[in-house]
ChimeraX commands (.cxc) that place a marker at each C-alpha (Angstrom):
marker #1 position -7.10,26.82,-8.23 radius 0.5
marker #1 position -7.66,24.21,-10.97 radius 0.5
marker #1 position -4.07,23.67,-11.41 radius 0.5
marker #1 position -3.46,23.01,-7.92 radius 0.5
marker #1 position -6.70,20.61,-7.29 radius 0.5
marker #1 position -5.36,19.00,-10.64 radius 0.5
marker #1 position -1.79,18.62,-8.98 radius 0.5
marker #1 position -2.72,17.72,-5.66 radius 0.5
marker #1 position -5.29,15.07,-6.82 radius 0.5
marker #1 position -3.04,13.78,-9.58 radius 0.5
marker #1 position -0.43,13.31,-6.98 radius 0.5
marker #1 position -2.52,11.58,-4.53 radius 0.5
marker #1 position -4.17,8.94,-6.89 radius 0.5
marker #1 position -0.87,8.06,-8.83 radius 0.5
marker #1 position 1.15,7.97,-5.69 radius 0.5
marker #1 position -1.28,5.08,-3.88 radius 0.5
marker #1 position -1.99,3.47,-7.00 radius 0.5
marker #1 position 1.70,2.74,-7.19 radius 0.5
marker #1 position 2.11,1.88,-3.75 radius 0.5
marker #1 position -1.26,-0.72,-4.29 radius 0.5
marker #1 position 0.05,-1.97,-7.73 radius 0.5
marker #1 position 3.68,-2.46,-6.90 radius 0.5
marker #1 position 4.81,-2.06,-3.15 radius 0.5
marker #1 position 2.26,-3.90,-1.99 radius 0.5
marker #1 position 0.44,-6.43,-4.18 radius 0.5
marker #1 position 4.16,-7.05,-6.35 radius 0.5
marker #1 position 6.50,-6.34,-3.77 radius 0.5
marker #1 position 5.02,-7.87,-0.84 radius 0.5
marker #1 position 2.58,-10.84,-1.97 radius 0.5
marker #1 position 3.91,-11.51,-5.41 radius 0.5
marker #1 position 0.19,-11.63,-6.97 radius 0.5
marker #1 position 1.88,-11.34,-10.63 radius 0.5
marker #1 position 5.15,-11.50,-12.20 radius 0.5
marker #1 position 6.73,-9.12,-14.47 radius 0.5
marker #1 position 9.68,-9.46,-17.15 radius 0.5
marker #1 position 13.03,-7.35,-15.75 radius 0.5
marker #1 position 12.12,-4.29,-17.97 radius 0.5
marker #1 position 8.74,-3.93,-16.58 radius 0.5
marker #1 position 9.70,-4.49,-13.07 radius 0.5
marker #1 position 11.96,-1.48,-13.28 radius 0.5
marker #1 position 9.57,0.69,-15.00 radius 0.5
marker #1 position 7.03,0.30,-12.51 radius 0.5
marker #1 position 9.38,0.40,-9.81 radius 0.5
marker #1 position 10.81,3.98,-11.35 radius 0.5
marker #1 position 6.92,5.02,-11.37 radius 0.5
marker #1 position 6.40,4.15,-7.99 radius 0.5
marker #1 position 9.73,6.19,-7.18 radius 0.5
marker #1 position 8.50,9.22,-9.28 radius 0.5
marker #1 position 5.23,9.29,-8.02 radius 0.5
marker #1 position 6.10,9.05,-4.07 radius 0.5
marker #1 position 8.90,11.69,-4.45 radius 0.5
marker #1 position 9.91,12.46,-1.32 radius 0.5
marker #1 position 8.60,10.03,0.57 radius 0.5
marker #1 position 9.58,7.23,-1.43 radius 0.5
marker #1 position 9.67,4.22,0.29 radius 0.5
marker #1 position 12.30,1.22,-0.10 radius 0.5
marker #1 position 10.15,-1.43,-1.60 radius 0.5
marker #1 position 12.13,-3.98,-0.15 radius 0.5
marker #1 position 11.51,-2.82,3.60 radius 0.5
marker #1 position 7.85,-1.92,2.47 radius 0.5
marker #1 position 7.31,-5.75,1.62 radius 0.5
marker #1 position 8.94,-7.02,5.03 radius 0.5
marker #1 position 6.95,-4.69,7.24 radius 0.5
marker #1 position 3.85,-5.70,5.48 radius 0.5
marker #1 position 4.32,-9.26,5.46 radius 0.5
marker #1 position 4.98,-9.10,9.22 radius 0.5
marker #1 position 1.86,-6.83,9.57 radius 0.5
marker #1 position -0.10,-10.40,7.83 radius 0.5
marker #1 position 1.66,-12.32,10.19 radius 0.5
marker #1 position 0.76,-10.95,13.45 radius 0.5
marker #1 position -2.17,-8.62,12.66 radius 0.5
marker #1 position -3.36,-6.54,15.50 radius 0.5
marker #1 position -1.18,-8.59,18.04 radius 0.5
marker #1 position 1.83,-6.62,19.78 radius 0.5
marker #1 position 4.33,-7.87,17.04 radius 0.5
marker #1 position 2.50,-6.06,14.40 radius 0.5
marker #1 position 4.34,-2.97,12.78 radius 0.5
marker #1 position 1.26,-0.90,12.66 radius 0.5
marker #1 position -1.69,-2.00,14.53 radius 0.5
marker #1 position -4.35,0.62,15.81 radius 0.5
marker #1 position -5.33,-1.81,18.99 radius 0.5
marker #1 position -1.60,-1.92,19.81 radius 0.5
marker #1 position -1.15,1.79,19.78 radius 0.5
marker #1 position -3.10,4.07,21.78 radius 0.5
marker #1 position -2.60,6.95,19.04 radius 0.5
marker #1 position -2.23,7.37,15.19 radius 0.5
marker #1 position 0.95,9.75,16.14 radius 0.5
marker #1 position 2.50,6.75,18.50 radius 0.5
marker #1 position 1.52,4.02,15.70 radius 0.5
marker #1 position 3.04,5.66,12.98 radius 0.5
marker #1 position 6.50,6.50,15.10 radius 0.5
marker #1 position 6.51,2.83,15.38 radius 0.5
marker #1 position 6.33,2.04,12.37 radius 0.5
marker #1 position 9.04,4.78,11.13 radius 0.5
marker #1 position 11.03,3.52,13.52 radius 0.5
marker #1 position 10.70,-0.31,12.38 radius 0.5
marker #1 position 11.11,0.63,8.56 radius 0.5
marker #1 position 13.87,2.52,9.12 radius 0.5
marker #1 position 15.70,-0.28,10.86 radius 0.5
marker #1 position 15.02,-3.09,8.40 radius 0.5
marker #1 position 15.85,-0.44,5.61 radius 0.5
marker #1 position 19.20,0.65,6.90 radius 0.5
marker #1 position 20.00,-2.94,8.43 radius 0.5
marker #1 position 19.85,-2.42,11.96 radius 0.5
marker #1 position 17.04,-4.66,12.49 radius 0.5
marker #1 position 17.28,-8.04,10.75 radius 0.5
marker #1 position 13.57,-9.78,10.02 radius 0.5
marker #1 position 12.72,-13.48,10.31 radius 0.5
marker #1 position 13.65,-15.18,6.78 radius 0.5
marker #1 position 10.19,-16.15,5.86 radius 0.5
marker #1 position 9.68,-12.51,5.23 radius 0.5
marker #1 position 12.48,-11.69,3.04 radius 0.5
marker #1 position 12.07,-14.09,0.53 radius 0.5
marker #1 position 11.82,-12.47,-3.15 radius 0.5
marker #1 position 12.11,-8.71,-2.38 radius 0.5
marker #1 position 12.15,-6.28,-5.08 radius 0.5
marker #1 position 15.65,-4.36,-5.33 radius 0.5
marker #1 position 17.22,-1.86,-7.67 radius 0.5
marker #1 position 20.19,-0.76,-5.39 radius 0.5
marker #1 position 21.18,2.31,-7.32 radius 0.5
marker #1 position 18.02,3.78,-7.78 radius 0.5
marker #1 position 17.30,2.77,-3.77 radius 0.5
marker #1 position 20.16,4.76,-2.66 radius 0.5
marker #1 position 20.01,7.66,-4.95 radius 0.5
marker #1 position 15.62,7.79,-4.01 radius 0.5
marker #1 position 16.20,7.33,-0.22 radius 0.5
marker #1 position 18.98,10.13,-0.26 radius 0.5
marker #1 position 18.66,13.44,1.14 radius 0.5
marker #1 position 19.15,15.22,-2.30 radius 0.5
marker #1 position 16.18,13.43,-3.99 radius 0.5
marker #1 position 13.81,14.16,-1.09 radius 0.5
marker #1 position 14.74,17.96,-1.03 radius 0.5
marker #1 position 14.47,18.06,-4.51 radius 0.5
marker #1 position 11.16,16.69,-4.59 radius 0.5
marker #1 position 9.84,18.50,-1.79 radius 0.5
marker #1 position 11.36,22.17,-3.36 radius 0.5
marker #1 position 9.23,21.07,-6.88 radius 0.5
marker #1 position 6.27,20.99,-4.58 radius 0.5
marker #1 position 6.60,24.40,-3.40 radius 0.5
marker #1 position 7.58,25.84,-6.87 radius 0.5
marker #1 position 4.21,24.39,-8.37 radius 0.5
marker #1 position 2.49,26.27,-5.25 radius 0.5
marker #1 position 4.75,29.26,-5.47 radius 0.5
marker #1 position 3.67,29.60,-9.57 radius 0.5
marker #1 position -0.21,28.17,-9.09 radius 0.5
marker #1 position -1.76,28.34,-6.25 radius 0.5
marker #1 position -4.11,31.09,-5.75 radius 0.5
marker #1 position -3.98,31.74,-1.91 radius 0.5
marker #1 position -1.87,31.21,0.98 radius 0.5
marker #1 position -4.17,28.64,2.49 radius 0.5
marker #1 position -3.39,26.49,-0.96 radius 0.5
marker #1 position 0.00,26.09,0.84 radius 0.5
marker #1 position -1.28,23.74,3.58 radius 0.5
marker #1 position -1.80,20.89,1.08 radius 0.5
marker #1 position 2.40,20.97,0.76 radius 0.5
marker #1 position 3.01,18.43,4.19 radius 0.5
marker #1 position 0.60,15.86,2.32 radius 0.5
marker #1 position 2.92,16.08,-0.66 radius 0.5
marker #1 position 5.97,15.83,1.35 radius 0.5
marker #1 position 4.56,12.71,3.50 radius 0.5
marker #1 position 2.29,11.63,0.92 radius 0.5
marker #1 position 3.00,7.60,1.24 radius 0.5
marker #1 position 3.26,7.71,5.14 radius 0.5
marker #1 position -0.12,9.97,4.60 radius 0.5
marker #1 position -1.45,6.71,2.90 radius 0.5
marker #1 position -0.05,4.05,5.13 radius 0.5
marker #1 position -1.93,6.29,8.00 radius 0.5
marker #1 position -5.25,6.16,6.68 radius 0.5
marker #1 position -5.00,2.33,5.44 radius 0.5
marker #1 position -3.59,0.77,8.42 radius 0.5
marker #1 position -5.70,3.00,11.26 radius 0.5
marker #1 position -8.73,3.12,9.52 radius 0.5
marker #1 position -8.87,-0.35,7.57 radius 0.5
marker #1 position -8.46,-1.93,11.05 radius 0.5
marker #1 position -11.15,0.32,13.23 radius 0.5
marker #1 position -13.78,1.82,11.11 radius 0.5
marker #1 position -16.16,0.18,8.53 radius 0.5
marker #1 position -17.78,-3.15,8.13 radius 0.5
marker #1 position -16.55,-6.53,8.10 radius 0.5
marker #1 position -17.39,-9.41,5.51 radius 0.5
marker #1 position -15.39,-12.02,7.57 radius 0.5
marker #1 position -16.08,-10.90,11.11 radius 0.5
marker #1 position -14.25,-12.87,13.69 radius 0.5
marker #1 position -12.58,-15.39,10.66 radius 0.5
marker #1 position -9.34,-13.57,10.02 radius 0.5
marker #1 position -8.05,-13.71,13.66 radius 0.5
marker #1 position -7.57,-9.97,13.81 radius 0.5
marker #1 position -10.05,-6.61,13.46 radius 0.5
marker #1 position -9.35,-5.60,10.37 radius 0.5
marker #1 position -12.01,-3.75,8.37 radius 0.5
marker #1 position -13.50,-2.34,5.29 radius 0.5
marker #1 position -13.83,0.94,5.40 radius 0.5
marker #1 position -15.36,1.78,1.78 radius 0.5
marker #1 position -17.71,-0.28,-0.55 radius 0.5
marker #1 position -16.12,1.81,-3.28 radius 0.5
marker #1 position -12.67,2.45,-2.45 radius 0.5
marker #1 position -11.34,5.60,-4.70 radius 0.5
marker #1 position -9.79,7.21,-1.79 radius 0.5
marker #1 position -6.80,4.54,-1.53 radius 0.5
marker #1 position -7.55,2.52,-4.82 radius 0.5
marker #1 position -8.83,-0.65,-3.06 radius 0.5
marker #1 position -5.88,-0.46,0.06 radius 0.5
marker #1 position -9.27,0.29,2.68 radius 0.5
marker #1 position -10.65,-3.56,1.75 radius 0.5
marker #1 position -8.39,-4.30,4.79 radius 0.5
marker #1 position -10.90,-7.56,6.15 radius 0.5
marker #1 position -11.27,-9.09,2.69 radius 0.5
marker #1 position -7.32,-8.69,1.89 radius 0.5
marker #1 position -6.76,-10.44,5.62 radius 0.5
marker #1 position -9.13,-12.91,5.00 radius 0.5
marker #1 position -7.67,-14.06,1.25 radius 0.5
marker #1 position -4.33,-12.28,1.64 radius 0.5
marker #1 position -3.31,-13.29,-1.79 radius 0.5
marker #1 position -6.28,-13.06,-3.90 radius 0.5
marker #1 position -5.33,-9.70,-6.56 radius 0.5
marker #1 position -8.91,-8.79,-6.37 radius 0.5
marker #1 position -9.43,-6.69,-3.06 radius 0.5
marker #1 position -13.46,-6.66,-3.43 radius 0.5
marker #1 position -15.96,-9.65,-2.55 radius 0.5
marker #1 position -19.06,-8.31,-2.75 radius 0.5
marker #1 position -20.84,-7.21,-5.79 radius 0.5
marker #1 position -21.43,-3.52,-4.76 radius 0.5
marker #1 position -17.66,-3.30,-3.59 radius 0.5
marker #1 position -14.84,-1.48,-6.02 radius 0.5
marker #1 position -11.55,-2.47,-6.27 radius 0.5
marker #1 position -9.93,0.12,-8.72 radius 0.5
marker #1 position -6.28,-1.19,-8.37 radius 0.5
marker #1 position -7.85,-4.57,-9.38 radius 0.5
marker #1 position -9.67,-2.83,-12.71 radius 0.5
marker #1 position -6.46,-1.68,-13.76 radius 0.5
marker #1 position -4.50,-4.64,-13.19 radius 0.5
marker #1 position -6.89,-6.79,-15.47 radius 0.5
marker #1 position -6.21,-4.49,-18.28 radius 0.5
marker #1 position -2.62,-4.54,-17.60 radius 0.5
marker #1 position -2.71,-8.44,-17.81 radius 0.5
marker #1 position -5.09,-8.60,-21.15 radius 0.5
marker #1 position -2.66,-6.75,-23.03 radius 0.5
marker #1 position 0.57,-8.63,-21.15 radius 0.5
marker #1 position 1.99,-6.20,-19.27 radius 0.5
marker #1 position 1.81,-8.62,-16.10 radius 0.5
marker #1 position 1.10,-12.01,-15.39 radius 0.5
marker #1 position -1.39,-13.05,-12.46 radius 0.5
marker #1 position -0.39,-15.42,-10.58 radius 0.5
marker #1 position -2.20,-19.50,-10.71 radius 0.5
marker #1 position -4.48,-18.84,-8.23 radius 0.5
marker #1 position -8.26,-17.63,-7.97 radius 0.5
marker #1 position -8.44,-14.20,-8.47 radius 0.5
marker #1 position -12.03,-13.54,-7.97 radius 0.5
marker #1 position -13.33,-14.39,-3.95 radius 0.5
marker #1 position -17.17,-14.39,-4.13 radius 0.5
marker #1 position -18.29,-13.42,-0.68 radius 0.5
marker #1 position -20.94,-16.09,0.91 radius 0.5
marker #1 position -22.53,-16.02,4.45 radius 0.5
marker #1 position -20.10,-16.84,7.08 radius 0.5
marker #1 position -21.16,-20.42,7.31 radius 0.5
marker #1 position -19.48,-21.20,3.86 radius 0.5
marker #1 position -16.79,-19.26,3.74 radius 0.5
marker #1 position -14.10,-21.72,3.51 radius 0.5
marker #1 position -10.92,-20.75,1.84 radius 0.5
marker #1 position -11.05,-21.48,-1.50 radius 0.5
marker #1 position -8.56,-24.07,-3.05 radius 0.5
marker #1 position -5.18,-22.54,-3.98 radius 0.5
marker #1 position -5.56,-19.10,-2.17 radius 0.5
marker #1 position -3.26,-19.29,0.49 radius 0.5
marker #1 position -4.14,-17.30,4.04 radius 0.5
marker #1 position -3.13,-13.45,4.59 radius 0.5
marker #1 position -0.75,-14.78,7.83 radius 0.5
marker #1 position 1.10,-17.74,5.59 radius 0.5
marker link #1:1,2 radius 0.2
marker link #1:2,3 radius 0.2
marker link #1:3,4 radius 0.2
marker link #1:4,5 radius 0.2
marker link #1:5,6 radius 0.2
marker link #1:6,7 radius 0.2
marker link #1:7,8 radius 0.2
marker link #1:8,9 radius 0.2
marker link #1:9,10 radius 0.2
marker link #1:10,11 radius 0.2
marker link #1:11,12 radius 0.2
marker link #1:12,13 radius 0.2
marker link #1:13,14 radius 0.2
marker link #1:14,15 radius 0.2
marker link #1:15,16 radius 0.2
marker link #1:16,17 radius 0.2
marker link #1:17,18 radius 0.2
marker link #1:18,19 radius 0.2
marker link #1:19,20 radius 0.2
marker link #1:20,21 radius 0.2
marker link #1:21,22 radius 0.2
marker link #1:22,23 radius 0.2
marker link #1:23,24 radius 0.2
marker link #1:24,25 radius 0.2
marker link #1:25,26 radius 0.2
marker link #1:26,27 radius 0.2
marker link #1:27,28 radius 0.2
marker link #1:28,29 radius 0.2
marker link #1:29,30 radius 0.2
marker link #1:30,31 radius 0.2
marker link #1:31,32 radius 0.2
marker link #1:32,33 radius 0.2
marker link #1:33,34 radius 0.2
marker link #1:34,35 radius 0.2
marker link #1:35,36 radius 0.2
marker link #1:36,37 radius 0.2
marker link #1:37,38 radius 0.2
marker link #1:38,39 radius 0.2
marker link #1:39,40 radius 0.2
marker link #1:40,41 radius 0.2
marker link #1:41,42 radius 0.2
marker link #1:42,43 radius 0.2
marker link #1:43,44 radius 0.2
marker link #1:44,45 radius 0.2
marker link #1:45,46 radius 0.2
marker link #1:46,47 radius 0.2
marker link #1:47,48 radius 0.2
marker link #1:48,49 radius 0.2
marker link #1:49,50 radius 0.2
marker link #1:50,51 radius 0.2
marker link #1:51,52 radius 0.2
marker link #1:52,53 radius 0.2
marker link #1:53,54 radius 0.2
marker link #1:54,55 radius 0.2
marker link #1:55,56 radius 0.2
marker link #1:56,57 radius 0.2
marker link #1:57,58 radius 0.2
marker link #1:58,59 radius 0.2
marker link #1:59,60 radius 0.2
marker link #1:60,61 radius 0.2
marker link #1:61,62 radius 0.2
marker link #1:62,63 radius 0.2
marker link #1:63,64 radius 0.2
marker link #1:64,65 radius 0.2
marker link #1:65,66 radius 0.2
marker link #1:66,67 radius 0.2
marker link #1:67,68 radius 0.2
marker link #1:68,69 radius 0.2
marker link #1:69,70 radius 0.2
marker link #1:70,71 radius 0.2
marker link #1:71,72 radius 0.2
marker link #1:72,73 radius 0.2
marker link #1:73,74 radius 0.2
marker link #1:74,75 radius 0.2
marker link #1:75,76 radius 0.2
marker link #1:76,77 radius 0.2
marker link #1:77,78 radius 0.2
marker link #1:78,79 radius 0.2
marker link #1:79,80 radius 0.2
marker link #1:80,81 radius 0.2
marker link #1:81,82 radius 0.2
marker link #1:82,83 radius 0.2
marker link #1:83,84 radius 0.2
marker link #1:84,85 radius 0.2
marker link #1:85,86 radius 0.2
marker link #1:86,87 radius 0.2
marker link #1:87,88 radius 0.2
marker link #1:88,89 radius 0.2
marker link #1:89,90 radius 0.2
marker link #1:90,91 radius 0.2
marker link #1:91,92 radius 0.2
marker link #1:92,93 radius 0.2
marker link #1:93,94 radius 0.2
marker link #1:94,95 radius 0.2
marker link #1:95,96 radius 0.2
marker link #1:96,97 radius 0.2
marker link #1:97,98 radius 0.2
marker link #1:98,99 radius 0.2
marker link #1:99,100 radius 0.2
marker link #1:100,101 radius 0.2
marker link #1:101,102 radius 0.2
marker link #1:102,103 radius 0.2
marker link #1:103,104 radius 0.2
marker link #1:104,105 radius 0.2
marker link #1:105,106 radius 0.2
marker link #1:106,107 radius 0.2
marker link #1:107,108 radius 0.2
marker link #1:108,109 radius 0.2
marker link #1:109,110 radius 0.2
marker link #1:110,111 radius 0.2
marker link #1:111,112 radius 0.2
marker link #1:112,113 radius 0.2
marker link #1:113,114 radius 0.2
marker link #1:114,115 radius 0.2
marker link #1:115,116 radius 0.2
marker link #1:116,117 radius 0.2
marker link #1:117,118 radius 0.2
marker link #1:118,119 radius 0.2
marker link #1:119,120 radius 0.2
marker link #1:120,121 radius 0.2
marker link #1:121,122 radius 0.2
marker link #1:122,123 radius 0.2
marker link #1:123,124 radius 0.2
marker link #1:124,125 radius 0.2
marker link #1:125,126 radius 0.2
marker link #1:126,127 radius 0.2
marker link #1:127,128 radius 0.2
marker link #1:128,129 radius 0.2
marker link #1:129,130 radius 0.2
marker link #1:130,131 radius 0.2
marker link #1:131,132 radius 0.2
marker link #1:132,133 radius 0.2
marker link #1:133,134 radius 0.2
marker link #1:134,135 radius 0.2
marker link #1:135,136 radius 0.2
marker link #1:136,137 radius 0.2
marker link #1:137,138 radius 0.2
marker link #1:138,139 radius 0.2
marker link #1:139,140 radius 0.2
marker link #1:140,141 radius 0.2
marker link #1:141,142 radius 0.2
marker link #1:142,143 radius 0.2
marker link #1:143,144 radius 0.2
marker link #1:144,145 radius 0.2
marker link #1:145,146 radius 0.2
marker link #1:146,147 radius 0.2
marker link #1:147,148 radius 0.2
marker link #1:148,149 radius 0.2
marker link #1:149,150 radius 0.2
marker link #1:150,151 radius 0.2
marker link #1:151,152 radius 0.2
marker link #1:152,153 radius 0.2
marker link #1:153,154 radius 0.2
marker link #1:154,155 radius 0.2
marker link #1:155,156 radius 0.2
marker link #1:156,157 radius 0.2
marker link #1:157,158 radius 0.2
marker link #1:158,159 radius 0.2
marker link #1:159,160 radius 0.2
marker link #1:160,161 radius 0.2
marker link #1:161,162 radius 0.2
marker link #1:162,163 radius 0.2
marker link #1:163,164 radius 0.2
marker link #1:164,165 radius 0.2
marker link #1:165,166 radius 0.2
marker link #1:166,167 radius 0.2
marker link #1:167,168 radius 0.2
marker link #1:168,169 radius 0.2
marker link #1:169,170 radius 0.2
marker link #1:170,171 radius 0.2
marker link #1:171,172 radius 0.2
marker link #1:172,173 radius 0.2
marker link #1:173,174 radius 0.2
marker link #1:174,175 radius 0.2
marker link #1:175,176 radius 0.2
marker link #1:176,177 radius 0.2
marker link #1:177,178 radius 0.2
marker link #1:178,179 radius 0.2
marker link #1:179,180 radius 0.2
marker link #1:180,181 radius 0.2
marker link #1:181,182 radius 0.2
marker link #1:182,183 radius 0.2
marker link #1:183,184 radius 0.2
marker link #1:184,185 radius 0.2
marker link #1:185,186 radius 0.2
marker link #1:186,187 radius 0.2
marker link #1:187,188 radius 0.2
marker link #1:188,189 radius 0.2
marker link #1:189,190 radius 0.2
marker link #1:190,191 radius 0.2
marker link #1:191,192 radius 0.2
marker link #1:192,193 radius 0.2
marker link #1:193,194 radius 0.2
marker link #1:194,195 radius 0.2
marker link #1:195,196 radius 0.2
marker link #1:196,197 radius 0.2
marker link #1:197,198 radius 0.2
marker link #1:198,199 radius 0.2
marker link #1:199,200 radius 0.2
marker link #1:200,201 radius 0.2
marker link #1:201,202 radius 0.2
marker link #1:202,203 radius 0.2
marker link #1:203,204 radius 0.2
marker link #1:204,205 radius 0.2
marker link #1:205,206 radius 0.2
marker link #1:206,207 radius 0.2
marker link #1:207,208 radius 0.2
marker link #1:208,209 radius 0.2
marker link #1:209,210 radius 0.2
marker link #1:210,211 radius 0.2
marker link #1:211,212 radius 0.2
marker link #1:212,213 radius 0.2
marker link #1:213,214 radius 0.2
marker link #1:214,215 radius 0.2
marker link #1:215,216 radius 0.2
marker link #1:216,217 radius 0.2
marker link #1:217,218 radius 0.2
marker link #1:218,219 radius 0.2
marker link #1:219,220 radius 0.2
marker link #1:220,221 radius 0.2
marker link #1:221,222 radius 0.2
marker link #1:222,223 radius 0.2
marker link #1:223,224 radius 0.2
marker link #1:224,225 radius 0.2
marker link #1:225,226 radius 0.2
marker link #1:226,227 radius 0.2
marker link #1:227,228 radius 0.2
marker link #1:228,229 radius 0.2
marker link #1:229,230 radius 0.2
marker link #1:230,231 radius 0.2
marker link #1:231,232 radius 0.2
marker link #1:232,233 radius 0.2
marker link #1:233,234 radius 0.2
marker link #1:234,235 radius 0.2
marker link #1:235,236 radius 0.2
marker link #1:236,237 radius 0.2
marker link #1:237,238 radius 0.2
marker link #1:238,239 radius 0.2
marker link #1:239,240 radius 0.2
marker link #1:240,241 radius 0.2
marker link #1:241,242 radius 0.2
marker link #1:242,243 radius 0.2
marker link #1:243,244 radius 0.2
marker link #1:244,245 radius 0.2
marker link #1:245,246 radius 0.2
marker link #1:246,247 radius 0.2
marker link #1:247,248 radius 0.2
marker link #1:248,249 radius 0.2
marker link #1:249,250 radius 0.2
marker link #1:250,251 radius 0.2
marker link #1:251,252 radius 0.2
marker link #1:252,253 radius 0.2
marker link #1:253,254 radius 0.2
marker link #1:254,255 radius 0.2
marker link #1:255,256 radius 0.2
marker link #1:256,257 radius 0.2
marker link #1:257,258 radius 0.2
marker link #1:258,259 radius 0.2
marker link #1:259,260 radius 0.2
marker link #1:260,261 radius 0.2
marker link #1:261,262 radius 0.2
marker link #1:262,263 radius 0.2
marker link #1:263,264 radius 0.2
marker link #1:264,265 radius 0.2
marker link #1:265,266 radius 0.2
marker link #1:266,267 radius 0.2
marker link #1:267,268 radius 0.2
view
């Protein structure tokens, strides 16, 4: 049992970390810069940890930029306040993502600037051979190490790890939790967890929608953003270079929550 639990937790944490660190904070927001070599390294890590549910970074970035620009409106690609059920929200998200990825949907030009791309890896990773091979690997691990057939119920989460994380963040992060900036973002985003080790900081949605370019998603003393902690280490050893803007945004009463100089609004 220990092997399966360790495998599941490792897949969950690594997949959501690279989704937050590379796809979100780098691909969509460019909160830091990388050399070409390190970009390729983290690009590959994102593919390897997502496995069968790998999301093309360029399509993810466009979709996320649209989410910020149109948060919780009819044009938001994944708002729980637009779609009446989680299934319909994820179905609409998949349809738009696929259209952007395949080129059948052309987004506004402002959402396509500076997108990360690795055409050779994208073609391979987005193909059925890669997705089925990763799925087969997950099944083989469970055949070898699962102590009881009930553990096989975890396999769908491995197959769809990326969309699972997206569903949790986009649904829960706009429906459940507390709001540090109530009524200030123009949307209904919330912070679902004050210490977010479930999605590595992604569930600080209310904070992030208020200060969309701040790499630290936590703003209050009791909030912990694990991805930001790792980013600080990467910056200290020279792997990444943080963008020249305020990195820490401290919470204050609503009457004084003005946007700090240099921090762009999330819809910008």
